[in-house]
C-alpha positions as CSV (number, residue, x, y, z in Angstrom):
1,X,-9.9,-24.5,12.1
2,X,-8.1,-21.5,14.0
3,X,-9.5,-18.1,12.2
4,X,-6.0,-17.1,12.1
5,X,-4.7,-19.6,9.5
6,X,-7.7,-20.2,7.8
7,X,-8.0,-20.2,4.0
8,X,-10.7,-17.5,3.8
9,X,-8.2,-15.4,5.8
10,X,-5.4,-16.1,3.5
11,X,-7.2,-15.7,0.5
12,X,-8.7,-12.2,1.3
13,X,-5.1,-11.2,2.7
14,X,-3.8,-11.9,-1.0
15,X,-6.7,-10.7,-3.0
16,X,-6.7,-7.0,-0.7
17,X,-2.7,-7.2,-0.9
18,X,-2.5,-8.1,-5.0
19,X,-5.2,-5.0,-5.4
20,X,-3.1,-2.7,-3.6
21,X,0.3,-4.2,-5.3
22,X,-1.4,-3.2,-8.9
23,X,-2.7,0.1,-7.5
24,X,1.0,1.2,-5.8
25,X,2.8,0.3,-9.1
26,X,0.3,2.0,-11.6
27,X,0.1,5.0,-9.2
28,X,3.8,4.7,-8.6
29,X,4.9,4.8,-12.1
30,X,2.9,7.3,-13.1
31,X,4.9,9.7,-10.6
32,X,8.0,8.2,-11.8
33,X,7.3,9.3,-15.4
34,X,9.5,5.9,-16.5
35,X,7.0,5.3,-19.2
36,X,6.7,8.0,-21.8
37,X,3.4,9.6,-21.7
38,X,2.0,7.9,-18.5
39,X,1.4,10.0,-15.8
40,X,-0.2,9.6,-12.2
41,X,-3.6,10.5,-13.8
42,X,-3.7,7.4,-15.7
43,X,-3.8,5.4,-12.5
44,X,-7.2,6.8,-12.1
45,X,-9.3,4.0,-13.4
46,X,-7.1,1.6,-11.5
47,X,-7.1,3.1,-8.4
48,X,-10.9,3.6,-8.4
49,X,-12.0,0.2,-9.0
50,X,-8.9,-2.1,-8.2
51,X,-7.6,0.3,-5.4
52,X,-11.0,1.8,-4.2
53,X,-13.7,-0.9,-4.9
54,X,-12.1,-4.1,-4.6
55,X,-9.6,-3.0,-1.7
56,X,-12.5,-2.1,0.2
57,X,-14.1,-5.0,-0.4
58,X,-11.4,-6.7,0.7
59,X,-11.4,-5.3,3.8
60,X,-14.8,-6.0,4.9
61,X,-14.2,-9.5,4.0
62,X,-10.9,-10.0,6.3
63,X,-12.7,-8.0,8.7
64,X,-15.7,-11.1,8.6
65,X,-12.7,-13.4,8.6
66,X,-11.7,-11.8,12.1
67,X,-8.7,-10.0,10.7
68,X,-8.7,-6.7,12.2
69,X,-5.3,-5.4,10.9
70,X,-6.0,-6.2,7.3
71,X,-9.3,-5.2,7.1
72,X,-8.7,-1.7,8.8
73,X,-5.7,-1.3,6.3
74,X,-7.8,-2.9,3.4
75,X,-10.9,-0.8,4.1
76,X,-9.1,2.7,4.9
77,X,-6.8,2.6,2.0
78,X,-9.7,1.6,-0.2
79,X,-11.8,4.7,0.7
80,X,-8.9,6.7,0.3
81,X,-8.0,5.2,-2.8
82,X,-11.7,5.7,-4.3
83,X,-11.8,9.3,-2.8
84,X,-8.7,10.4,-4.6
85,X,-9.7,9.0,-8.1
86,X,-13.0,10.2,-7.9
87,X,-11.9,13.4,-7.2
88,X,-8.9,13.6,-9.4
89,X,-10.9,15.9,-11.9
90,X,-12.1,18.7,-9.2
91,X,-10.6,21.8,-9.5
92,X,-8.5,21.7,-6.1
93,X,-5.8,24.1,-5.0
94,X,-2.4,22.4,-4.9
95,X,-2.5,23.2,-1.1
96,X,-5.6,21.4,-0.8
97,X,-3.8,18.5,-3.1
98,X,-0.8,18.5,-0.7
99,X,-3.1,18.4,2.9
100,X,-4.8,15.3,0.8
101,X,-1.5,13.6,0.6
102,X,-0.5,14.4,3.9
103,X,-3.8,13.1,5.3
104,X,-3.1,9.9,3.3
105,X,0.1,10.1,4.6
106,X,-1.2,9.8,8.6
107,X,-3.3,6.6,7.5
108,X,-0.4,5.0,6.1
109,X,2.1,6.0,9.2
110,X,-0.9,4.7,11.7
111,X,-1.1,1.5,9.4
112,X,2.5,1.0,9.4
113,X,2.6,1.4,13.5
114,X,-0.4,-0.9,14.2
115,X,1.7,-4.0,13.9
116,X,1.1,-7.0,11.4
117,X,3.3,-8.9,9.6
118,X,6.8,-7.6,8.5
119,X,6.0,-7.3,4.9
120,X,2.6,-5.1,5.4
121,X,4.6,-3.1,7.6
122,X,7.1,-2.4,4.8
123,X,4.4,-1.6,2.3
124,X,3.0,0.7,4.7
125,X,6.2,2.2,5.5
126,X,7.5,3.2,1.9
127,X,3.9,4.0,1.0
128,X,4.0,6.3,4.1
129,X,7.2,7.8,2.4
130,X,5.9,8.2,-0.7
131,X,3.1,10.2,0.3
132,X,5.1,12.5,2.7
133,X,7.5,13.3,-0.6
134,X,4.6,13.4,-2.8
135,X,2.8,16.1,-0.4
136,X,6.0,18.3,0.3
137,X,6.7,18.0,-4.0
138,X,3.0,19.1,-3.9
139,X,3.7,22.2,-1.6
140,X,7.4,22.9,-3.1
141,X,6.2,22.5,-6.9
142,X,9.1,19.8,-7.4
143,X,9.0,17.2,-9.9
144,X,11.9,15.7,-8.4
145,X,10.4,14.9,-5.0
146,X,7.1,13.7,-6.9
147,X,9.3,11.4,-8.7
148,X,11.3,10.3,-5.7
149,X,7.7,9.5,-4.0
150,X,6.6,8.1,-6.6
151,X,9.7,5.5,-6.6
152,X,8.7,4.5,-3.1
153,X,5.1,3.6,-3.9
154,X,6.7,1.6,-6.9
155,X,8.9,0.0,-4.1
156,X,5.5,-0.3,-2.1
157,X,3.8,-2.0,-4.7
158,X,6.5,-4.6,-5.7
159,X,6.6,-5.4,-1.9
160,X,2.8,-5.9,-1.9
161,X,2.8,-8.0,-4.9
162,X,5.9,-10.4,-3.5
163,X,3.4,-10.5,0.0
164,X,0.7,-11.8,-2.0
165,X,2.4,-14.2,-4.4
166,X,4.2,-15.9,-1.5
167,X,1.2,-16.2,0.2
168,X,-0.6,-17.9,-2.2
169,X,3.0,-20.0,-3.3
170,X,3.9,-20.7,0.3
171,X,7.4,-18.5,-0.2
172,X,9.0,-16.9,2.9
173,X,7.1,-14.0,4.2
174,X,9.1,-13.7,7.5
175,X,12.7,-12.4,7.6
176,X,14.9,-14.1,10.3
177,X,15.4,-12.4,13.2
178,X,18.9,-14.8,14.0
179,X,21.9,-12.9,15.0
180,X,24.3,-12.4,12.6
181,X,27.6,-14.9,13.1
182,X,26.0,-16.1,16.3
183,X,25.9,-19.8,16.6
184,X,22.0,-19.5,17.3
185,X,20.3,-22.6,17.9
186,X,16.7,-24.0,17.5
187,X,16.6,-23.4,21.5
188,X,17.9,-20.3,21.4
């Protein structure tokens, strides 16, 4: 069986995307303050174990399956989520927190530009925007930017969750490249 379509690779990708989706949803909803009394700090245990450990392990399994794009994404994001979660109780300056978010954003930007499938690029692109808004919000002490960044994280989490579910349920995962209004046939 071809490694690109093996059951192990698809399962690993689905697990990684579910872990990333859950972590992004918890992190994002905490920043939006949509749910009364729930903050980003409440996402720490999810970020540490689901976003950190489970995502990192999914990355290692993806590398084993020969999927370098998912392996890099899951392992790098897993390490970053774990670092964020375990260092959350540390007393750091606002500038240090903003710098961490910017460095985290650079990883998301690299993953966006690295390619992979459209849904994966959408997740990483939305997460990049979220992190940039959150970093600027930290530097500028702006709750509005933090909330906007949280909403982009929620969107990224929803896309990641859809991507995992679509993979398992065999739903569409690619946008059609057909030009609108043109009579494009199967031969082009």
